[in-house]
C-alpha positions as CSV (number, residue, x, y, z in Angstrom):
1,M,36.0,-15.4,-157.6
2,A,33.1,-14.2,-159.9
3,Q,30.1,-16.0,-159.6
4,Q,27.6,-17.1,-162.3
5,N,24.4,-18.7,-161.5
6,G,25.6,-19.3,-157.7
7,I,28.5,-20.7,-158.9
8,E,32.2,-19.6,-158.6
9,A,33.3,-19.0,-162.1
10,D,36.6,-20.0,-161.7
11,A,37.2,-23.9,-160.5
12,D,40.2,-24.3,-158.0
13,P,42.5,-27.1,-159.2
14,T,43.1,-27.8,-155.5
15,D,39.8,-28.7,-154.9
16,L,40.2,-31.2,-157.5
17,S,43.6,-32.7,-156.2
18,S,41.9,-32.9,-152.8
19,L,39.3,-35.1,-154.2
20,A,41.9,-37.7,-155.7
21,R,43.5,-37.8,-152.1
22,R,40.2,-38.4,-150.6
23,L,39.6,-41.2,-153.1
24,V,42.9,-42.9,-152.3
25,D,42.6,-42.4,-148.9
26,S,38.9,-43.8,-148.5
27,W,40.0,-46.7,-150.5
28,N,42.8,-47.6,-148.4
29,R,40.7,-47.4,-145.1
30,G,38.2,-49.5,-146.6
31,D,35.4,-47.0,-146.1
32,A,33.2,-48.2,-148.9
33,R,30.4,-45.2,-148.1
34,A,33.1,-42.3,-148.0
35,F,34.6,-43.9,-151.3
36,A,31.1,-44.2,-153.1
37,C,30.0,-40.6,-152.0
38,L,32.7,-39.0,-154.0
39,F,30.8,-40.4,-157.1
40,T,27.7,-39.2,-158.9
41,P,24.7,-41.5,-158.3
42,A,24.9,-43.1,-162.0
43,A,28.8,-42.9,-162.2
44,E,30.8,-45.4,-164.0
45,Y,34.0,-46.9,-162.9
46,V,36.2,-49.0,-165.1
47,T,38.6,-51.2,-163.1
48,G,42.0,-51.8,-164.2
49,A,41.0,-55.4,-165.7
50,G,38.3,-53.4,-167.8
51,E,35.4,-54.3,-165.6
52,R,32.7,-51.5,-165.9
53,I,30.6,-51.0,-162.8
54,R,27.8,-48.7,-162.9
55,G,26.1,-47.0,-160.2
56,R,27.1,-45.6,-156.9
57,Q,25.7,-48.6,-155.0
58,A,27.9,-51.1,-157.3
59,I,30.9,-49.0,-156.4
60,S,30.4,-49.0,-153.0
61,A,30.3,-52.6,-153.4
62,L,33.4,-52.9,-155.3
63,L,35.3,-51.7,-152.5
64,D,33.7,-53.9,-150.1
65,K,35.2,-56.8,-152.2
66,A,38.7,-55.4,-152.7
67,A,41.5,-57.2,-150.9
68,P,42.2,-55.3,-147.6
69,A,45.8,-55.3,-148.3
70,A,45.4,-53.7,-151.7
71,R,46.7,-50.2,-150.6
72,I,47.7,-47.3,-152.9
73,S,49.3,-44.0,-152.6
74,V,49.4,-41.2,-155.3
75,V,52.7,-41.0,-157.1
76,G,53.6,-37.1,-157.5
77,Q,50.9,-34.4,-158.0
78,P,47.4,-35.0,-159.8
79,M,47.2,-33.4,-163.1
80,V,44.1,-31.2,-163.3
81,R,42.4,-29.5,-166.4
82,C,39.0,-27.8,-165.3
83,D,36.5,-25.2,-165.9
84,P,34.0,-23.8,-163.5
85,W,31.6,-27.1,-164.3
86,S,33.5,-30.0,-165.3
87,A,37.0,-31.2,-164.8
88,E,39.5,-34.1,-165.4
89,V,41.8,-35.4,-162.8
90,T,44.6,-37.8,-163.7
91,F,47.1,-39.4,-161.3
92,M,49.8,-42.1,-161.0
93,W,49.0,-44.3,-158.3
94,S,51.5,-47.3,-156.8
95,G,51.2,-50.3,-154.5
96,A,51.4,-53.6,-153.7
97,D,48.7,-56.6,-153.0
98,A,50.1,-58.9,-150.3
99,G,52.1,-61.5,-151.7
100,A,51.5,-60.4,-155.1
101,G,54.1,-57.8,-155.6
102,P,54.1,-54.2,-156.7
103,R,51.6,-52.7,-159.0
104,R,51.2,-49.1,-160.6
105,G,49.0,-47.4,-163.0
106,S,47.0,-44.3,-163.6
107,I,43.5,-43.1,-162.7
108,T,41.6,-40.4,-164.9
109,C,38.4,-39.0,-163.2
110,A,35.8,-37.2,-165.3
111,C,34.3,-34.7,-162.6
112,I,31.3,-32.4,-162.4
113,R,30.4,-29.7,-160.1
114,R,27.7,-30.1,-158.0
115,G,26.7,-27.1,-155.8
116,S,30.2,-26.1,-154.1
117,G,32.1,-29.4,-154.5
118,W,32.8,-31.8,-157.2
119,L,31.9,-35.2,-157.9
120,I,33.2,-38.2,-159.9
121,E,31.1,-38.9,-162.8
122,A,33.4,-41.6,-164.3
123,L,36.7,-43.0,-163.4
124,H,39.1,-45.2,-165.4
125,N,41.9,-47.2,-163.9
126,N,44.4,-48.1,-166.2
127,E,46.8,-50.6,-164.4
128,A,50.2,-51.0,-165.9
129,G,51.1,-54.5,-166.6
130,D,54.6,-56.3,-167.4
131,V,55.9,-54.6,-170.4
132,E,57.3,-57.8,-172.0
133,E,53.9,-59.6,-171.1
134,S,52.0,-57.0,-172.9
135,R,54.1,-57.0,-176.0
136,G,53.2,-60.8,-176.8
137,N,54.7,-61.8,-180.3
138,C,55.7,-58.0,-181.4
């Protein structure tokens, strides 16, 4: 790969797919430090309920508060769009909370290159709800 300003000119989508899997793996292990280290210091995380959490420390605290049974898995392959310095990674997820039943949704991460690796600058969790409940009076 060619280099520009010490950075490989071509981004490797495999690195970004791996980032999505490390995100899910650290969540499932309850490893708040490893989870938070995937984000920039000023990152924003939007939960499935729409709560905005800003900063790596607050994101770490989010995982500390998560139910230990809130395990998720990546469904299919993450979709990656990237250039040498920025990327978007989207993946579907599914899981179940103890006693709460199945859950599913999608996560979109806006990522930036830092040195030879990638960090998440913004994450949006779009949790799918019951379709009938979402339609209301429509």
